[in-house]
Z-matrix of the N, CA and C atoms (Angstrom, degrees):
N
C 1 1.493
C 2 1.509 1 104.42
N 3 1.480 2 109.31 1 158.13
C 4 1.420 3 114.90 2 164.80
C 5 1.525 4 109.93 3 -97.71
N 6 1.149 5 118.07 4 124.58
C 7 1.509 6 125.84 5 -171.00
C 8 1.566 7 102.78 6 -112.41
N 9 1.421 8 110.48 7 118.08
C 10 1.405 9 118.63 8 179.68
C 11 1.577 10 112.38 9 -94.46
N 12 1.245 11 119.25 10 140.69
C 13 1.554 12 125.20 11 -176.39
C 14 1.308 13 112.11 12 -124.73
N 15 1.424 14 122.54 13 123.84
C 16 1.490 15 121.05 14 163.61
C 17 1.418 16 105.86 15 -66.32
N 18 1.437 17 109.69 16 169.41
C 19 1.460 18 119.40 17 -170.49
C 20 1.554 19 109.13 18 -110.02
N 21 1.170 20 116.38 19 -72.17
C 22 1.481 21 124.08 20 175.04
C 23 1.422 22 117.53 21 -54.71
N 24 1.367 23 124.02 22 120.59
C 25 1.392 24 127.99 23 175.38
C 26 1.620 25 112.14 24 72.57
N 27 1.226 26 115.09 25 1.79
C 28 1.505 27 124.06 26 -178.00
C 29 1.539 28 113.08 27 -111.90
N 30 1.421 29 110.16 28 -63.43
C 31 1.459 30 123.28 29 173.20
C 32 1.533 31 107.65 30 -82.70
N 33 1.483 32 113.40 31 -51.83
C 34 1.411 33 122.85 32 -171.92
C 35 1.529 34 110.65 33 -95.91
N 36 1.309 35 115.07 34 134.71
C 37 1.361 36 127.65 35 173.64
C 38 1.568 37 112.42 36 -103.74
N 39 1.243 38 116.21 37 124.59
C 40 1.462 39 115.17 38 -178.42
C 41 1.426 40 116.98 39 -99.17
N 42 1.241 41 124.51 40 -2.77
C 43 1.528 42 123.75 41 -179.13
C 44 1.387 43 113.61 42 -44.39
N 45 1.290 44 128.80 43 -50.96
C 46 1.401 45 126.63 44 -177.33
C 47 1.356 46 114.08 45 -74.15
N 48 1.367 47 117.88 46 -32.27
C 49 1.457 48 118.23 47 175.76
C 50 1.561 49 110.40 48 -70.67
N 51 1.267 50 117.55 49 -43.12
C 52 1.560 51 113.19 50 176.19
C 53 1.537 52 110.07 51 -56.39
N 54 1.296 53 119.47 52 -50.98
C 55 1.593 54 117.49 53 -175.21
C 56 1.514 55 105.47 54 -61.22
N 57 1.277 56 126.80 55 -44.49
C 58 1.452 57 123.93 56 -174.28
C 59 1.622 58 109.49 57 -69.42
N 60 1.212 59 114.98 58 -48.03
C 61 1.443 60 112.84 59 179.89
C 62 1.552 61 114.76 60 -66.43
N 63 1.280 62 118.90 61 -40.60
C 64 1.365 63 126.26 62 175.15
C 65 1.667 64 111.75 63 -48.57
N 66 1.338 65 109.72 64 -44.04
C 67 1.486 66 115.15 65 -174.77
C 68 1.610 67 103.84 66 -76.67
N 69 1.261 68 120.00 67 -30.57
C 70 1.519 69 122.32 68 -177.89
C 71 1.698 70 106.21 69 -69.89
N 72 1.280 71 114.01 70 -41.74
C 73 1.487 72 119.57 71 -168.91
C 74 1.463 73 117.74 72 -87.70
N 75 1.439 74 111.79 73 -25.26
C 76 1.502 75 115.51 74 -169.76
C 77 1.449 76 106.17 75 -133.64
N 78 1.431 77 114.89 76 156.34
C 79 1.459 78 125.13 77 173.06
C 80 1.605 79 100.60 78 -96.07
N 81 1.353 80 114.24 79 99.64
C 82 1.454 81 116.38 80 -175.41
C 83 1.514 82 109.99 81 -105.25
N 84 1.382 83 120.03 82 150.24
C 85 1.363 84 118.82 83 165.08
C 86 1.484 85 123.12 84 -54.70
N 87 1.187 86 122.30 85 147.36
C 88 1.588 87 117.62 86 -176.87
C 89 1.468 88 112.13 87 -66.02
N 90 1.441 89 115.18 88 -31.79
C 91 1.481 90 118.00 89 179.16
C 92 1.517 91 116.94 90 -67.76
N 93 1.204 92 114.82 91 -21.47
C 94 1.575 93 121.18 92 -172.67
C 95 1.579 94 110.59 93 -65.90
N 96 1.290 95 126.65 94 116.34
C 97 1.450 96 120.95 95 175.81
C 98 1.571 97 108.39 96 -63.57
N 99 1.305 98 106.12 97 141.06
C 100 1.520 99 117.59 98 178.91
C 101 1.532 100 112.53 99 -82.81
N 102 1.410 101 115.85 100 60.99
C 103 1.470 102 124.30 101 176.92
C 104 1.463 103 110.44 102 -120.21
N 105 1.244 104 114.63 103 160.87
C 106 1.532 105 123.69 104 -179.57
C 107 1.535 106 107.38 105 -53.61
N 108 1.376 107 117.07 106 -52.73
C 109 1.318 108 122.63 107 -163.26
C 110 1.583 109 113.20 108 -71.79
N 111 1.444 110 108.64 109 -33.44
C 112 1.520 111 120.48 110 175.68
C 113 1.377 112 116.29 111 -69.82
N 114 1.458 113 114.12 112 -33.07
C 115 1.432 114 125.35 113 -177.20
C 116 1.562 115 110.02 114 -75.03
N 117 1.311 116 109.64 115 -43.87
C 118 1.490 117 120.21 116 177.53
C 119 1.517 118 110.51 117 -60.55
N 120 1.240 119 116.19 118 -52.60
C 121 1.444 120 122.30 119 -177.32
C 122 1.658 121 109.04 120 -65.05
N 123 1.230 122 116.92 121 -38.21
C 124 1.473 123 116.61 122 -178.97
C 125 1.478 124 112.02 123 -66.50
N 126 1.501 125 116.74 124 -43.47
C 127 1.382 126 118.42 125 176.26
C 128 1.466 127 118.00 126 -66.72
N 129 1.344 128 116.08 127 -36.39
C 130 1.444 129 120.89 128 179.72
C 131 1.492 130 108.09 129 -69.13
N 132 1.313 131 120.70 130 -41.05
C 133 1.509 132 119.62 131 179.84
C 134 1.504 133 109.66 132 -64.62
N 135 1.240 134 119.43 133 -28.06
C 136 1.535 135 120.78 134 -177.46
C 137 1.675 136 104.68 135 -93.65
N 138 1.322 137 117.80 136 16.73
C 139 1.434 138 115.70 137 178.47
C 140 1.562 139 115.82 138 58.13
N 141 1.309 140 112.59 139 41.91
C 142 1.441 141 121.73 140 179.31
C 143 1.353 142 113.35 141 -121.11
N 144 1.460 143 118.30 142 41.75
C 145 1.376 144 117.26 143 -174.32
C 146 1.550 145 115.65 144 -65.86
N 147 1.498 146 120.53 145 -31.11
C 148 1.478 147 118.28 146 172.86
C 149 1.394 148 113.32 147 -57.27
N 150 1.355 149 118.22 148 -34.03
C 151 1.543 150 119.86 149 -178.68
C 152 1.449 151 109.06 150 -67.63
N 153 1.370 152 117.01 151 -38.57
C 154 1.491 153 116.32 152 178.68
C 155 1.454 154 116.33 153 -66.82
N 156 1.342 155 112.86 154 -34.08
C 157 1.542 156 121.25 155 176.91
C 158 1.602 157 103.69 156 -69.09
N 159 1.283 158 122.22 157 -46.89
C 160 1.457 159 120.15 158 177.42
C 161 1.517 160 113.66 159 -58.77
N 162 1.256 161 113.22 160 -41.00
C 163 1.448 162 122.82 161 -177.33
C 164 1.552 163 105.50 162 -54.30
N 165 1.382 164 117.87 163 -50.28
C 166 1.422 165 121.54 164 -175.32
C 167 1.601 166 107.20 165 -59.37
N 168 1.274 167 121.18 166 -40.82
C 169 1.482 168 123.47 167 177.33
C 170 1.475 169 112.54 168 -57.76
N 171 1.396 170 112.50 169 -44.59
C 172 1.494 171 118.10 170 179.88
C 173 1.514 172 110.22 171 -65.29
N 174 1.278 173 119.11 172 -38.77
C 175 1.412 174 123.49 173 -177.12
C 176 1.501 175 114.67 174 -63.21
N 177 1.331 176 112.31 175 -41.08
C 178 1.472 177 119.64 176 176.92
C 179 1.513 178 117.23 177 -86.64
N 180 1.279 179 109.89 178 -4.85
C 181 1.593 180 118.78 179 178.67
C 182 1.594 181 104.02 180 -100.79
N 183 1.254 182 112.03 181 -111.61
C 184 1.469 183 122.97 182 -176.32
C 185 1.687 184 112.83 183 -65.70
N 186 1.276 185 112.97 184 -26.19
C 187 1.479 186 117.41 185 -176.92
C 188 1.536 187 107.35 186 -69.83
N 189 1.437 188 123.59 187 -11.32
C 190 1.313 189 122.94 188 -178.18
C 191 1.528 190 112.16 189 -71.79
N 192 1.362 191 117.78 190 -11.24
C 193 1.426 192 120.99 191 174.12
C 194 1.497 193 110.25 192 -62.16
N 195 1.357 194 120.42 193 -23.26
C 196 1.451 195 120.95 194 -175.74
C 197 1.567 196 110.57 195 -98.03
N 198 1.329 197 116.16 196 -8.48
C 199 1.440 198 118.25 197 -170.47
C 200 1.543 199 112.64 198 -79.20
N 201 1.263 200 115.39 199 138.47
C 202 1.474 201 121.88 200 177.52
C 203 1.459 202 118.49 201 -108.70
N 204 1.514 203 116.93 202 151.58
C 205 1.332 204 113.92 203 173.63
C 206 1.608 205 115.55 204 -69.56
N 207 1.359 206 118.62 205 141.77
C 208 1.483 207 119.46 206 173.71
C 209 1.459 208 115.04 207 -41.25
N 210 1.197 209 123.79 208 148.26
C 211 1.375 210 126.33 209 178.70
C 212 1.604 211 111.67 210 -56.88
N 213 1.307 212 119.14 211 135.93
C 214 1.378 213 125.72 212 -176.56
C 215 1.459 214 116.50 213 62.94
N 216 1.292 215 118.42 214 14.03
C 217 1.488 216 124.49 215 -179.21
C 218 1.533 217 107.90 216 -70.41
N 219 1.327 218 118.70 217 -53.03
C 220 1.372 219 119.42 218 -170.03
C 221 1.538 220 109.79 219 -74.30
N 222 1.444 221 117.67 220 -30.74
C 223 1.509 222 121.27 221 -179.72
C 224 1.558 223 102.82 222 -65.65
N 225 1.324 224 116.02 223 -40.99
C 226 1.536 225 117.56 224 -176.31
C 227 1.398 226 113.09 225 -70.39
N 228 1.341 227 119.32 226 -34.29
C 229 1.413 228 119.12 227 176.01
C 230 1.422 229 111.10 228 -65.50
N 231 1.449 230 118.43 229 -44.69
C 232 1.333 231 121.17 230 176.96
C 233 1.429 232 120.03 231 -57.43
N 234 1.348 233 119.43 232 -38.34
C 235 1.399 234 134.02 233 179.86
C 236 1.570 235 106.33 234 -67.11
N 237 1.340 236 117.90 235 -42.60
C 238 1.504 237 120.75 236 -177.85
C 239 1.644 238 107.30 237 -68.85
N 240 1.349 239 113.57 238 -38.46
C 241 1.443 240 111.53 239 -179.73
C 242 1.561 241 110.40 240 -69.22
N 243 1.308 242 114.26 241 -30.20
C 244 1.628 243 114.35 242 -176.93
C 245 1.519 244 106.66 243 -76.79
N 246 1.406 245 115.93 244 -13.64
C 247 1.471 246 117.30 245 179.84
C 248 1.547 247 105.55 246 -81.95
N 249 1.394 248 118.04 247 -12.15
C 250 1.385 249 118.46 248 -174.57
C 251 1.389 250 113.84 249 104.39
N 252 1.269 251 126.92 250 1.46
C 253 1.455 252 129.28 251 176.01
C 254 1.405 253 116.30 252 -81.64
N 255 1.350 254 120.43 253 149.79
C 256 1.421 255 122.54 254 174.46
C 257 1.508 256 115.96 255 -107.74
N 258 1.295 257 119.71 256 141.14
C 259 1.488 258 125.91 257 -163.98
C 260 1.649 259 106.16 258 -115.51
N 261 1.337 260 109.27 259 147.84
C 262 1.481 261 115.72 260 177.92
C 263 1.607 262 106.25 261 -151.20
N 264 1.183 263 109.62 262 143.37
C 265 1.626 264 114.38 263 173.25
C 266 1.492 265 109.32 264 -96.80
N 267 1.314 266 118.76 265 126.41
C 268 1.523 267 124.58 266 171.05
C 269 1.475 268 108.07 267 -125.88
N 270 1.318 269 119.84 268 116.97
C 271 1.461 270 123.38 269 -173.43
C 272 1.478 271 113.04 270 -137.58
N 273 1.215 272 123.99 271 160.51
C 274 1.367 273 128.69 272 172.13
C 275 1.649 274 109.83 273 -127.04
N 276 1.281 275 112.69 274 118.89
C 277 1.551 276 111.61 275 177.22
C 278 1.707 277 99.31 276 -152.24
N 279 1.234 278 113.38 277 153.69
C 280 1.582 279 116.40 278 173.79
C 281 1.498 280 110.86 279 -58.70
N 282 1.281 281 104.30 280 153.17
C 283 1.634 282 113.93 281 -178.78
C 284 1.498 283 104.76 282 -81.65
N 285 1.380 284 115.49 283 -33.87
C 286 1.631 285 118.69 284 -178.68
C 287 1.466 286 107.84 285 -133.70
N 288 1.331 287 117.32 286 147.84
C 289 1.464 288 118.17 287 175.65
C 290 1.459 289 112.34 288 -66.38
N 291 1.404 290 112.72 289 149.90
C 292 1.396 291 122.14 290 179.39
C 293 1.517 292 116.43 291 -72.01
N 294 1.267 293 116.49 292 -20.75
C 295 1.477 294 119.88 293 168.73
C 296 1.565 295 111.11 294 -153.45
N 297 1.343 296 112.00 295 163.37
C 298 1.537 297 112.41 296 -178.48
C 299 1.387 298 109.67 297 93.07
N 300 1.369 299 118.69 298 -172.12
C 301 1.407 300 129.55 299 -179.98
C 302 1.548 301 106.63 300 -59.94
N 303 1.381 302 113.90 301 147.56
C 304 1.442 303 124.90 302 -174.56
C 305 1.597 304 107.37 303 -86.45
N 306 1.268 305 114.19 304 118.32
C 307 1.542 306 120.96 305 177.78
C 308 1.618 307 105.73 306 -129.16
N 309 1.306 308 112.61 307 145.15
C 310 1.550 309 118.93 308 170.90
C 311 1.290 310 104.60 309 -84.30
N 312 1.417 311 122.32 310 104.77
C 313 1.441 312 132.83 311 -170.65
C 314 1.551 313 106.34 312 -77.29
N 315 1.281 314 120.91 313 -28.33
C 316 1.511 315 129.05 314 177.46
C 317 1.549 316 107.22 315 -70.11
N 318 1.259 317 114.30 316 -41.48
C 319 1.528 318 121.63 317 -176.65
C 320 1.596 319 105.83 318 -69.05
N 321 1.326 320 115.23 319 -45.04
C 322 1.447 321 120.04 320 -178.50
C 323 1.583 322 104.33 321 -62.90
N 324 1.255 323 126.20 322 -38.90
C 325 1.420 324 124.36 323 -169.53
C 326 1.704 325 104.05 324 -75.72
N 327 1.331 326 116.23 325 -29.03
C 328 1.387 327 121.17 326 -170.66
C 329 1.578 328 103.88 327 -80.95
N 330 1.356 329 115.74 328 -32.21
C 331 1.578 330 120.25 329 -178.85
C 332 1.599 331 101.82 330 -71.74
N 333 1.276 332 121.54 331 -38.96
C 334 1.375 333 118.76 332 171.61
C 335 1.504 334 120.92 333 -59.54
N 336 1.220 335 111.08 334 -36.36
C 337 1.549 336 120.27 335 178.42
C 338 1.553 337 104.99 336 -70.90
N 339 1.176 338 117.94 337 -51.06
C 340 1.493 339 119.21 338 173.39
C 341 1.585 340 115.94 339 -47.53
N 342 1.401 341 110.55 340 -48.07
C 343 1.463 342 112.54 341 -178.94
C 344 1.617 343 116.40 342 -76.47
N 345 1.288 344 112.97 343 -31.58
C 346 1.549 345 121.57 344 -171.90
C 347 1.442 346 115.32 345 -98.41
N 348 1.344 347 113.45 346 -32.66
C 349 1.522 348 116.81 347 -171.16
C 350 1.560 349 113.78 348 -119.32
N 351 1.302 350 111.38 349 -46.73
C 352 1.473 351 112.81 350 177.34
C 353 1.615 352 116.17 351 -67.58
N 354 1.294 353 106.76 352 -29.99
C 355 1.526 354 109.76 353 -176.00
C 356 1.521 355 112.97 354 -69.68
N 357 1.366 356 112.03 355 -15.66
C 358 1.527 357 114.32 356 178.27
C 359 1.547 358 108.08 357 -119.75
N 360 1.333 359 115.58 358 21.30
C 361 1.492 360 117.62 359 166.45
C 362 1.614 361 115.16 360 80.96
N 363 1.296 362 116.49 361 13.30
C 364 1.474 363 121.82 362 -173.49
C 365 1.490 364 111.27 363 -88.22
N 366 1.300 365 116.81 364 -51.59
C 367 1.588 366 113.93 365 175.37
C 368 1.450 367 100.92 366 -149.03
N 369 1.436 368 111.22 367 137.78
C 370 1.498 369 121.65 368 169.53
C 371 1.400 370 112.30 369 -88.64
N 372 1.364 371 118.97 370 159.42
C 373 1.332 372 117.80 371 178.80
C 374 1.525 373 115.51 372 -67.23
N 375 1.241 374 122.33 373 -22.82
C 376 1.430 375 127.39 374 167.50
C 377 1.432 376 117.97 375 -52.15
N 378 1.319 377 120.41 376 -29.86
C 379 1.460 378 123.58 377 178.10
C 380 1.592 379 109.08 378 -104.00
N 381 1.257 380 118.65 379 20.08
C 382 1.507 381 120.74 380 176.77
C 383 1.596 382 104.57 381 -113.92
N 384 1.379 383 107.85 382 126.32
C 385 1.452 384 115.05 383 -170.91
C 386 1.544 385 105.31 384 -122.74
N 387 1.265 386 118.44 385 118.62
C 388 1.529 387 123.40 386 178.52
C 389 1.473 388 107.71 387 -112.21
N 390 1.269 389 112.91 388 135.64
C 391 1.492 390 121.31 389 179.47
C 392 1.545 391 109.27 390 -134.25
N 393 1.215 392 120.84 391 152.76
C 394 1.566 393 127.18 392 175.21
C 395 1.407 394 121.31 393 -79.17
N 396 1.309 395 112.81 394 -23.72
C 397 1.537 396 122.97 395 -177.84
C 398 1.521 397 114.45 396 -118.67
N 399 1.246 398 117.06 397 146.77
C 400 1.540 399 120.26 398 177.58
C 401 1.418 400 112.52 399 -64.25
N 402 1.381 401 118.58 400 -34.74
C 403 1.405 402 120.17 401 -177.57
C 404 1.472 403 110.90 402 -73.46
N 405 1.356 404 125.01 403 -25.65
C 406 1.336 405 128.63 404 175.16
C 407 1.540 406 110.82 405 -72.70
N 408 1.315 407 114.45 406 -37.78
C 409 1.474 408 121.09 407 174.29
C 410 1.416 409 115.01 408 -61.73
N 411 1.335 410 116.19 409 -43.20
C 412 1.534 411 121.29 410 179.23
C 413 1.401 412 110.52 411 -71.59
N 414 1.304 413 123.01 412 -35.05
C 415 1.463 414 127.83 413 167.04
C 416 1.487 415 114.36 414 -54.17
N 417 1.233 416 116.21 415 -43.32
C 418 1.531 417 123.01 416 -179.13
C 419 1.445 418 105.57 417 -66.53
N 420 1.280 419 116.69 418 -50.13
C 421 1.522 420 118.45 419 -178.22
C 422 1.545 421 110.75 420 -51.39
N 423 1.346 422 113.99 421 -47.36
C 424 1.508 423 121.70 422 174.95
C 425 1.506 424 111.37 423 -60.40
N 426 1.244 425 122.95 424 -48.10
C 427 1.405 426 129.78 425 -169.72
C 428 1.632 427 108.70 426 -70.86
N 429 1.371 428 108.33 427 -39.74
C 430 1.496 429 112.62 428 179.58
C 431 1.641 430 111.92 429 -67.91
N 432 1.299 431 115.94 430 -20.90
C 433 1.265 432 118.85 431 -171.43
C 434 1.480 433 120.07 432 77.02
N 435 1.380 434 115.73 433 31.19
C 436 1.499 435 116.88 434 -176.52
C 437 1.628 436 111.58 435 -60.65
N 438 1.301 437 115.73 436 139.34
C 439 1.385 438 113.23 437 178.35
C 440 1.559 439 109.97 438 -95.82
N 441 1.245 440 119.80 439 -16.45
C 442 1.389 441 129.90 440 179.71
C 443 1.487 442 106.46 441 -141.29
N 444 1.499 443 118.91 442 152.24
C 445 1.358 444 116.36 443 170.25
C 446 1.576 445 105.99 444 -150.24
N 447 1.309 446 113.29 445 139.35
C 448 1.393 447 118.86 446 179.82
C 449 1.425 448 112.00 447 -114.26
N 450 1.415 449 119.63 448 128.23
C 451 1.483 450 120.91 449 -169.69
C 452 1.556 451 103.14 450 -153.91
N 453 1.353 452 114.27 451 143.82
C 454 1.479 453 118.94 452 170.19
C 455 1.609 454 119.18 453 -82.04
N 456 1.254 455 117.07 454 1.74
C 457 1.263 456 125.99 455 -176.45
C 458 1.633 457 115.86 456 -107.62
N 459 1.345 458 119.17 457 102.16
C 460 1.523 459 119.75 458 -174.99
C 461 1.556 460 104.86 459 -57.80
N 462 1.438 461 122.01 460 -34.86
C 463 1.332 462 123.54 461 -165.46
C 464 1.621 463 108.83 462 -70.38
N 465 1.387 464 114.48 463 -23.49
C 466 1.537 465 115.61 464 170.95
C 467 1.476 466 111.12 465 -74.98
N 468 1.373 467 118.77 466 -51.28
C 469 1.377 468 123.40 467 -176.27
C 470 1.607 469 116.30 468 -62.43
N 471 1.215 470 108.41 469 -27.85
C 472 1.595 471 117.13 470 -175.80
C 473 1.505 472 114.99 471 -107.22
N 474 1.346 473 109.71 472 11.61
C 475 1.512 474 115.39 473 172.93
C 476 1.523 475 109.14 474 -65.58
N 477 1.391 476 117.18 475 150.14
C 478 1.392 477 119.00 476 179.94
C 479 1.514 478 115.41 477 -69.14
N 480 1.371 479 113.52 478 -17.45
C 481 1.506 480 118.56 479 179.40
C 482 1.555 481 109.19 480 -92.94
N 483 1.241 482 119.34 481 -4.68
C 484 1.523 483 116.67 482 -177.81
C 485 1.509 484 108.76 483 -67.55
N 486 1.352 485 121.55 484 131.27
C 487 1.402 486 122.81 485 -172.18
C 488 1.498 487 115.92 486 -57.93
N 489 1.325 488 118.94 487 130.86
C 490 1.514 489 118.52 488 -171.60
C 491 1.568 490 109.05 489 -75.06
N 492 1.411 491 118.16 490 -17.63
C 493 1.453 492 122.96 491 179.32
C 494 1.457 493 111.67 492 -83.06
N 495 1.387 494 121.39 493 -0.90
C 496 1.425 495 122.74 494 -179.19
C 497 1.578 496 107.02 495 -104.92
N 498 1.249 497 114.36 496 134.71
C 499 1.468 498 120.02 497 173.12
C 500 1.520 499 115.98 498 -71.83
N 501 1.198 500 122.10 499 114.50
C 502 1.472 501 127.49 500 -174.78
C 503 1.598 502 106.71 501 -91.15
N 504 1.430 503 110.83 502 121.43
C 505 1.422 504 119.45 503 -175.90
C 506 1.477 505 103.80 504 -122.91
N 507 1.380 506 123.78 505 117.45
C 508 1.373 507 133.25 506 177.64
C 509 1.559 508 111.30 507 -89.52
N 510 1.406 509 114.43 508 109.94
C 511 1.417 510 119.01 509 168.14
C 512 1.438 511 118.22 510 -74.51
N 513 1.299 512 121.79 511 99.01
C 514 1.403 513 125.03 512 -169.59
C 515 1.516 514 111.14 513 -130.66
N 516 1.353 515 116.35 514 82.35
C 517 1.475 516 123.38 515 -174.17
C 518 1.611 517 106.80 516 -60.02
N 519 1.347 518 117.39 517 -38.63
C 520 1.536 519 116.37 518 -175.58
C 521 1.493 520 109.57 519 -85.43
N 522 1.284 521 122.81 520 7.30
C 523 1.457 522 128.46 521 -173.20
C 524 1.637 523 110.10 522 36.20
N 525 1.288 524 110.07 523 57.60
C 526 1.467 525 114.08 524 -174.69
C 527 1.569 526 109.77 525 -107.31
N 528 1.290 527 120.28 526 10.83
C 529 1.510 528 120.60 527 -172.62
C 530 1.503 529 103.84 528 -126.52
N 531 1.346 530 116.33 529 61.89
C 532 1.493 531 119.72 530 -172.78
C 533 1.518 532 113.86 531 -64.86
N 534 1.512 533 112.23 532 -25.57
C 535 1.443 534 113.58 533 -179.78
C 536 1.531 535 117.45 534 -86.32
N 537 1.217 536 113.60 535 4.39
C 538 1.568 537 115.01 536 -176.69
C 539 1.526 538 109.42 537 -60.01
N 540 1.309 539 110.56 538 147.96
C 541 1.525 540 115.93 539 169.44
C 542 1.437 541 115.96 540 -87.81
N 543 1.386 542 113.07 541 -10.55
C 544 1.479 543 115.34 542 177.05
C 545 1.537 544 115.97 543 -78.99
N 546 1.261 545 115.67 544 158.92
C 547 1.456 546 117.42 545 166.40
C 548 1.490 547 112.03 546 -60.43
N 549 1.260 548 117.27 547 144.72
C 550 1.567 549 117.97 548 -162.16
C 551 1.589 550 101.57 549 -130.75
N 552 1.385 551 111.29 550 129.01
C 553 1.460 552 118.50 551 173.43
C 554 1.454 553 110.38 552 -125.36
N 555 1.312 554 117.20 553 147.16
C 556 1.493 555 123.81 554 175.89
C 557 1.358 556 113.66 555 -91.25
N 558 1.292 557 128.92 556 -22.56
C 559 1.257 558 125.89 557 -173.88
C 560 1.671 559 109.22 558 -160.30
N 561 1.293 560 122.35 559 163.78
C 562 1.372 561 122.64 560 -178.40
C 563 1.432 562 124.28 561 -61.02
N 564 1.416 563 111.81 562 -22.02
C 565 1.507 564 117.79 563 170.79
C 566 1.395 565 112.36 564 -64.38
N 567 1.384 566 118.33 565 -33.51
C 568 1.538 567 122.81 566 178.42
C 569 1.508 568 110.34 567 -75.46
N 570 1.230 569 117.71 568 -23.83
C 571 1.515 570 119.65 569 174.34
C 572 1.611 571 110.38 570 -64.78
N 573 1.367 572 111.66 571 -45.99
C 574 1.382 573 114.56 572 175.64
C 575 1.578 574 112.41 573 -61.34
N 576 1.237 575 115.98 574 -50.32
C 577 1.394 576 119.19 575 176.64
C 578 1.568 577 114.71 576 -44.64
N 579 1.351 578 111.37 577 -53.89
C 580 1.374 579 120.38 578 -172.33
C 581 1.671 580 110.67 579 -64.90
N 582 1.339 581 112.45 580 -40.29
C 583 1.426 582 115.11 581 -174.37
C 584 1.521 583 112.15 582 -83.60
N 585 1.400 584 113.61 583 -18.21
C 586 1.482 585 116.64 584 170.96
C 587 1.549 586 113.11 585 -68.06
N 588 1.232 587 121.26 586 -23.31
C 589 1.351 588 126.10 587 -177.80
C 590 1.516 589 111.44 588 -81.46
N 591 1.358 590 121.27 589 -18.43
C 592 1.235 591 126.98 590 -174.75
C 593 1.622 592 110.01 591 -85.79
N 594 1.409 593 113.30 592 148.23
C 595 1.474 594 115.80 593 174.58
C 596 1.572 595 114.12 594 -114.25
């Protein structure tokens, strides 16, 4: 099968990157959790919304140097390849930040792929597709002929244009999308379990 994988918050976990970048860019109170939601709410309550927007651009740009793969992601991808499956990345992210310094966010993602995935033979940049719009991403999933697709966004998997021939798998570590129509997994180990059962 051709298994398509979303990139941000599916392959890539930003928890450590958010914590490290937040401490680099802001003078934060010690009590504030270094999480995305806590930082967002802190800056918004202080009427610092532009700084929050610029932070997101930095996170998906140079901050990617601090980002890590989700636990068992690399091992699962390797196991899927050994089972004879092909893997590709299909993602949608802005090309440039909406505020703050200008970075090429697609180039930042490709650099991460080169370092973390291509270097160990999991995914080459030639099979990584980055688009700016969700509709473009869904069209690419269809045009590539993905047999299964893993994504953290139910709105992608449940879009009316998502191909009916593609198995939709929702990556939901918090198990917060109980009403989804997609197959739901909590971690990458469950991805392997699910796809191992398919012929």
